[in-house]
KOLMIBA-860173 format. One record per residue (C-alpha): y, x, z negated. Coordinates in steps of 0.5 Angstrom, whole numbers, padded with zeros to 4 digits, always signed. Layout:
N
YXZ;...
This chain:
596
-0017-0098+0059;-0013-0093+0063;-0007-0094+0058;-0011-0094+0052;-0018-0091+0051;-0017-0086+0056;-0010-0084+0052;-0013-0084+0046;-0019-0080+0048;-0015-0075+0050;-0011-0075+0044;-0017-0074+0040;-0019-0068+0044;-0012-0065+0044;-0013-0065+0036;-0020-0063+0036;-0018-0057+0041;-0012-0055+0036;-0017-0055+0030;-0021-0051+0034;-0016-0046+0036;-0014-0045+0029;-0021-0043+0028;-0022-0039+0034;-0015-0035+0031;-0018-0034+0025;-0025-0031+0028;-0021-0027+0033;-0017-0024+0027;-0024-0022+0023;-0027-0019+0030;-0024-0018+0036;-0030-0017+0040;-0031-0025+0040;-0025-0026+0044;-0029-0027+0051;-0034-0032+0048;-0028-0036+0045;-0024-0036+0051;-0030-0038+0055;-0031-0044+0050;-0023-0046+0050;-0023-0045+0058;-0029-0050+0058;-0026-0055+0053;-0020-0056+0057;-0024-0056+0064;-0029-0060+0062;-0025-0065+0059;-0020-0066+0064;-0025-0065+0070;-0030-0070+0067;-0025-0076+0065;-0020-0075+0070;-0022-0072+0077;-0029-0076+0077;-0025-0083+0076;-0019-0081+0081;-0024-0079+0086;-0028-0085+0085;-0021-0089+0087;-0018-0084+0092;-0018-0089+0097;-0013-0094+0093;-0006-0094+0095;-0002-0089+0091;+0005-0088+0089;+0010-0094+0089;+0005-0098+0093;+0000-0098+0087;-0001-0104+0083;-0005-0106+0077;-0007-0100+0073;-0009-0096+0079;-0007-0089+0081;+0001-0088+0080;+0005-0082+0080;+0005-0082+0072;-0002-0081+0072;-0001-0073+0072;+0003-0074+0065;-0003-0078+0062;-0006-0072+0060;+0001-0069+0057;+0000-0068+0050;+0006-0071+0046;+0011-0067+0042;+0008-0063+0037;+0001-0066+0038;-0002-0060+0042;+0000-0053+0045;+0005-0053+0051;+0000-0049+0055;-0006-0054+0055;-0001-0060+0057;+0001-0055+0063;-0007-0054+0065;-0009-0061+0065;-0003-0063+0069;-0006-0058+0074;-0013-0060+0074;-0010-0067+0075;-0006-0066+0081;-0012-0061+0084;-0017-0067+0082;-0012-0072+0086;-0012-0068+0092;-0015-0070+0099;-0022-0068+0101;-0026-0070+0095;-0033-0073+0095;-0036-0079+0092;-0041-0077+0087;-0048-0079+0088;-0051-0086+0086;-0053-0086+0079;-0060-0087+0076;-0061-0094+0072;-0063-0090+0066;-0056-0086+0066;-0052-0092+0067;-0056-0095+0061;-0054-0089+0057;-0047-0090+0059;-0047-0097+0058;-0049-0096+0051;-0043-0091+0050;-0038-0095+0053;-0040-0101+0048;-0039-0096+0042;-0032-0096+0045;-0031-0103+0045;-0032-0104+0052;-0038-0107+0056;-0040-0105+0063;-0037-0109+0068;-0032-0112+0063;-0024-0112+0066;-0019-0109+0062;-0012-0113+0060;-0008-0108+0064;-0013-0106+0070;-0017-0110+0075;-0021-0104+0076;-0028-0106+0073;-0031-0100+0068;-0038-0099+0070;-0039-0092+0067;-0041-0090+0074;-0036-0084+0074;-0038-0081+0067;-0045-0082+0070;-0044-0078+0076;-0040-0073+0072;-0046-0072+0068;-0051-0072+0074;-0046-0067+0077;-0046-0062+0071;-0053-0062+0070;-0055-0057+0076;-0048-0054+0077;-0043-0051+0073;-0039-0048+0079;-0032-0051+0076;-0032-0046+0071;-0032-0041+0077;-0026-0037+0074;-0029-0035+0068;-0032-0028+0069;-0039-0026+0069;-0038-0022+0062;-0037-0029+0059;-0043-0033+0056;-0043-0040+0058;-0044-0046+0054;-0047-0050+0060;-0053-0048+0064;-0054-0049+0072;-0053-0045+0078;-0048-0040+0075;-0049-0032+0077;-0053-0028+0072;-0049-0027+0066;-0050-0022+0060;-0053-0024+0054;-0049-0025+0048;-0051-0019+0044;-0049-0015+0050;-0043-0018+0052;-0041-0017+0044;-0042-0010+0045;-0039-0009+0052;-0033-0013+0049;-0033-0008+0043;-0033-0002+0047;-0027-0005+0051;-0024-0006+0044;-0025+0001+0042;-0022+0004+0048;-0015+0000+0046;-0016+0001+0039;-0017-0006+0038;-0010-0007+0038;-0009-0008+0045;-0005-0001+0045;-0007+0005+0049;-0009+0011+0044;-0002+0014+0046;+0002+0007+0044;-0002+0007+0038;+0000+0014+0036;+0007+0013+0037;+0007+0007+0033;+0004+0011+0027;+0010+0016+0028;+0014+0011+0026;+0011+0011+0019;+0012+0019+0018;+0017+0018+0013;+0014+0011+0010;+0008+0015+0006;+0006+0015-0001;+0007+0021-0006;+0005+0021-0013;+0006+0014-0016;+0008+0014-0023;+0008+0008-0027;+0009+0009-0034;+0008+0001-0036;+0001+0002-0033;-0001+0006-0039;-0004+0013-0040;-0004+0017-0034;-0009+0022-0031;-0007+0025-0024;-0013+0027-0019;-0012+0030-0013;-0011+0024-0009;-0010+0019-0014;-0006+0017-0020;-0011+0014-0025;-0008+0009-0031;-0012+0007-0037;-0010+0000-0038;-0014-0004-0043;-0021-0005-0041;-0019-0003-0034;-0018+0003-0030;-0012+0002-0025;-0012+0007-0019;-0006+0008-0014;-0009+0012-0008;-0003+0016-0005;-0003+0019+0002;-0004+0026+0000;-0010+0030+0003;-0014+0036+0000;-0018+0041+0004;-0022+0047+0001;-0020+0045-0006;-0012+0045-0004;-0007+0040-0003;-0003+0040+0003;+0004+0039+0003;+0004+0034+0008;+0003+0026+0007;-0002+0022+0012;+0001+0015+0013;-0004+0010+0011;-0009+0015+0009;-0009+0012+0002;-0010+0005+0004;-0015+0006+0009;-0020+0009+0004;-0019+0003-0001;-0020-0002+0005;-0027+0002+0007;-0029+0003+0000;-0028-0005-0001;-0032-0007+0005;-0037-0002+0003;-0038-0004-0004;-0039-0011-0002;-0045-0009+0003;-0048-0005-0003;-0048-0009-0009;-0055-0011-0009;-0057-0004-0009;-0052-0002-0015;-0047-0005-0019;-0040-0003-0017;-0034-0002-0022;-0029-0006-0017;-0025-0012-0020;-0020-0013-0015;-0015-0009-0010;-0008-0012-0012;-0005-0008-0006;-0007-0004+0000;-0006+0003-0005;-0008+0000-0011;-0015-0001-0014;-0017-0004-0021;-0024-0002-0023;-0028-0003-0030;-0027+0003-0035;-0033+0007-0034;-0036+0013-0037;-0036+0018-0032;-0042+0022-0031;-0038+0028-0028;-0043+0029-0023;-0042+0029-0015;-0048+0026-0012;-0049+0029-0005;-0054+0027+0000;-0055+0030+0006;-0058+0028+0013;-0056+0034+0017;-0055+0041+0017;-0048+0041+0017;-0041+0043+0013;-0042+0048+0008;-0049+0048+0007;-0050+0050+0015;-0045+0056+0014;-0049+0058+0008;-0055+0057+0012;-0053+0061+0018;-0051+0067+0013;-0058+0067+0010;-0059+0062+0005;-0065+0058+0004;-0065+0055-0003;-0060+0049-0004;-0059+0046-0011;-0066+0048-0012;-0069+0046-0006;-0072+0051+0000;-0070+0049+0007;-0075+0052+0012;-0073+0058+0017;-0071+0056+0024;-0066+0051+0023;-0059+0051+0027;-0053+0047+0025;-0052+0040+0027;-0060+0039+0026;-0063+0033+0023;-0067+0034+0017;-0074+0032+0016;-0071+0027+0011;-0065+0027+0007;-0064+0031+0001;-0060+0031-0006;-0055+0036-0007;-0051+0035-0013;-0045+0039-0016;-0041+0039-0022;-0034+0035-0022;-0029+0040-0023;-0022+0038-0025;-0019+0044-0022;-0022+0050-0017;-0029+0049-0014;-0035+0045-0015;-0041+0048-0017;-0048+0047-0014;-0053+0044-0019;-0061+0043-0019;-0064+0037-0021;-0066+0040-0028;-0059+0042-0029;-0057+0035-0028;-0063+0032-0033;-0060+0037-0038;-0053+0034-0037;-0055+0027-0037;-0062+0026-0039;-0068+0026-0035;-0068+0018-0034;-0061+0017-0033;-0061+0023-0028;-0067+0020-0024;-0063+0013-0024;-0057+0016-0021;-0061+0020-0016;-0065+0014-0013;-0059+0010-0013;-0055+0015-0009;-0061+0016-0004;-0061+0008-0003;-0054+0008-0002;-0054+0013+0003;-0060+0010+0007;-0056+0003+0007;-0050+0007+0009;-0054+0010+0015;-0056+0003+0017;-0049+0000+0017;-0046+0006+0021;-0052+0006+0026;-0050-0001+0028;-0043+0001+0029;-0045+0007+0033;-0044+0012+0028;-0049+0017+0024;-0047+0018+0017;-0048+0026+0016;-0047+0027+0009;-0043+0024+0003;-0042+0024-0004;-0042+0019-0010;-0039+0018-0017;-0043+0014-0022;-0041+0012-0029;-0043+0008-0035;-0041+0001-0038;-0040+0000-0045;-0048-0003-0045;-0050+0003-0041;-0051+0000-0034;-0050+0005-0029;-0045+0003-0023;-0042+0007-0017;-0034+0008-0018;-0029+0011-0014;-0030+0010-0007;-0036+0009-0002;-0038+0012+0005;-0030+0014+0006;-0028+0019+0011;-0026+0023+0005;-0032+0023+0002;-0037+0023+0008;-0038+0026+0015;-0039+0022+0021;-0040+0023+0028;-0041+0018+0034;-0049+0017+0036;-0046+0018+0043;-0043+0025+0042;-0049+0027+0038;-0054+0025+0043;-0050+0028+0049;-0048+0035+0045;-0054+0037+0041;-0059+0037+0046;-0055+0042+0050;-0053+0046+0043;-0061+0047+0042;-0062+0049+0049;-0057+0054+0049;-0059+0057+0042;-0066+0058+0045;-0063+0063+0050;-0062+0068+0044;-0055+0069+0047;-0052+0067+0040;-0053+0069+0033;-0052+0062+0031;-0048+0056+0033;-0042+0058+0030;-0042+0064+0035;-0044+0059+0040;-0038+0054+0038;-0033+0060+0039;-0036+0061+0046;-0036+0054+0048;-0031+0050+0044;-0033+0044+0048;-0039+0043+0045;-0036+0042+0038;-0038+0035+0035;-0032+0031+0034;-0032+0029+0026;-0030+0023+0023;-0028+0026+0016;-0023+0031+0013;-0026+0036+0018;-0020+0035+0023;-0016+0037+0017;-0020+0043+0015;-0020+0046+0023;-0013+0045+0023;-0011+0049+0017;-0016+0055+0020;-0012+0054+0027;-0006+0056+0023;-0009+0062+0020;-0010+0059+0013;-0016+0063+0010;-0018+0059+0004;-0021+0065+0000;-0015+0069+0000;-0009+0065+0001;-0006+0061-0005;-0003+0055-0002;-0004+0051+0005;+0001+0051+0010;+0004+0045+0013;+0001+0041+0019;+0006+0039+0025;+0008+0032+0026;+0003+0032+0032;-0003+0034+0027;-0001+0029+0022;-0001+0023+0027;-0008+0025+0029;-0010+0025+0022;-0008+0018+0021;-0010+0016+0027;-0017+0018+0026;-0017+0015+0019;-0015+0008+0022;-0020+0009+0028;-0026+0010+0023;-0024+0004+0019;-0024+0000+0025;-0030+0002+0027;-0034+0002+0020;-0032-0005+0018;-0030-0008+0025;-0024-0010+0022;-0017-0009+0026;-0012-0005+0022;-0005-0009+0021;+0001-0004+0021;+0005-0006+0014;+0012-0008+0014;+0017-0002+0015;+0018-0001+0007;+0018+0004+0002;+0010+0004+0000;+0012+0005-0008;+0017-0002-0007;+0011-0006-0004;+0006-0003-0010;+0011-0005-0015;+0012-0012-0012;+0005-0013-0012;+0004-0011-0019;+0009-0015-0021;+0006-0021-0017;-0001-0020-0021;+0003-0020-0027;+0001-0013-0029;+0008-0010-0030;+0014-0013-0032;+0019-0007-0031;+0023-0004-0037;+0029-0001-0040;+0029+0005-0044;+0035+0004-0050;+0037+0011-0052;+0040+0011-0059;+0045+0016-0061;+0048+0018-0068;+0052+0024-0066;+0055+0028-0060;+0049+0032-0060;+0045+0026-0059;+0049+0024-0054;+0048+0030-0050;+0041+0030-0051;+0041+0023-0049;+0044+0024-0042;+0039+0030-0041;+0033+0024-0042;+0037+0019-0038;+0037+0024-0032;+0029+0025-0033;+0028+0018-0033;+0032+0017-0027;+0028+0021-0023;+0022+0016-0025;+0026+0011-0023;+0026+0008-0030;+0033+0005-0032;+0036+0007-0039;+0042+0006-0043;+0045+0010-0048;+0048+0006-0055;+0051+0008-0061;+0046+0007-0067;+0049+0002-0072;+0051+0004-0079;+0050-0002-0082;+0042-0005-0083;+0044-0012-0081;+0047-0009-0074;+0041-0005-0073;+0036-0011-0074;+0040-0015-0069;+0040-0009-0064;+0033-0008-0065;
């Protein structure tokens, strides 16, 4: 029994443990907050199996001769090796753990278990029969009778006491019940773990270490990405849009715009973070409105169905914030045909979310629209559908954000129509570029103090209060950090013709905030990509997806003048990384056909 059944049992446990660890690794990758629970399960698997099938048996026979004096399958020096897995069958750490428990179990001072009850013994007897052994039967290799008593004693011991798991801290949710100290409920344990996970950015690194990692990628950013093979191109503020057959391919670069100006800096990972948040948000809202997403072939490349853009930015606001708050402080009360009451202050939650659409300007500033303006542009029925869909998306976004400890303050959406006239959400959903967010914790801590300060009458508005007490300013997860950084550099969006360049520290802080909001919103851990030029990665992934094959431009010349012109074209093509070759135009028709 000891040499066969027990070894087979342990081998089976090892294999199950291995499969379990693979599953746990996948779960941890998806949600690091599960770590304490999974560690608890893993620890109890190891301890429960080793202690249960080793400690109790050895304790039962602790008075038997040991070492070289042992005979007939009783405890021998090699017994500790029984639980060591064979090479390749399990992890080394597991073998070491089980050996330690075996040695601990064999130490003097153990007490025999209590006498088993008849019912428990009968239950164990049935289990032993299933393993082709009967109670009271002697094995071929041992003169010890297997009565099932040690298993019964172990179960009786565990029924009221799980003290063998005393090394598992109180934050871990146990599988067993008994006399352990009070433990946190699973939901509380997960939330607490998430707080700890957020404190270390979910990557086991401090904020300073994480930012140092970002700094390594300052030169590995994506500017405009021209890929002529994808088709007709339209260059947006932060995207290169290609109309490729029935689809639209959008390459999101790492540029950032503020006050309708494009900054000279590139923000590491900014483009791919926006795409990953949108992909997650699309999956969470497809029951409200269909989306145009087909696939993400690269972190920076999105393939969407070709839609007829409504050319309206559908903005929903839940708080008096941003440009609307600035206009309100200057005396404006009517926004997009909606009248707000007097007595509101910046950062205040509105009684209910409001819909404030704007035009979608190709260049320059967007202009506010009323619902009537939108109905004239789109038709009453379509305008109403678009407005209702935007309000539902905002409500869903607010619910999802609140679960993650965030407030969705305001956001904008873009919609399009497919060839059947069905409305779809396109572009992006609830990203830091299209939304404002802040933590519930900060809002609940700061807004009541702001409201109390405003009641004193010392300040004309909250903007004046922020100048006097900047520590009360809300930290937003949005492009607001970029706007504030530009203003701190003395930038005046009403007068200056170009935005100034941010410092490396400001760029790193901006990238850190984008990554932070991605991890907070989705619950996923950001994975730093391999250190390579993003455009090379994109080309490789597009080729792998069969979307591009590469090309060679042949420039045929018939004279020296043509040759000079071809050399100029070659330089232009080279700037776009397009290979080319200059060849003489054949005079004979047959040779020309062969060349073509």
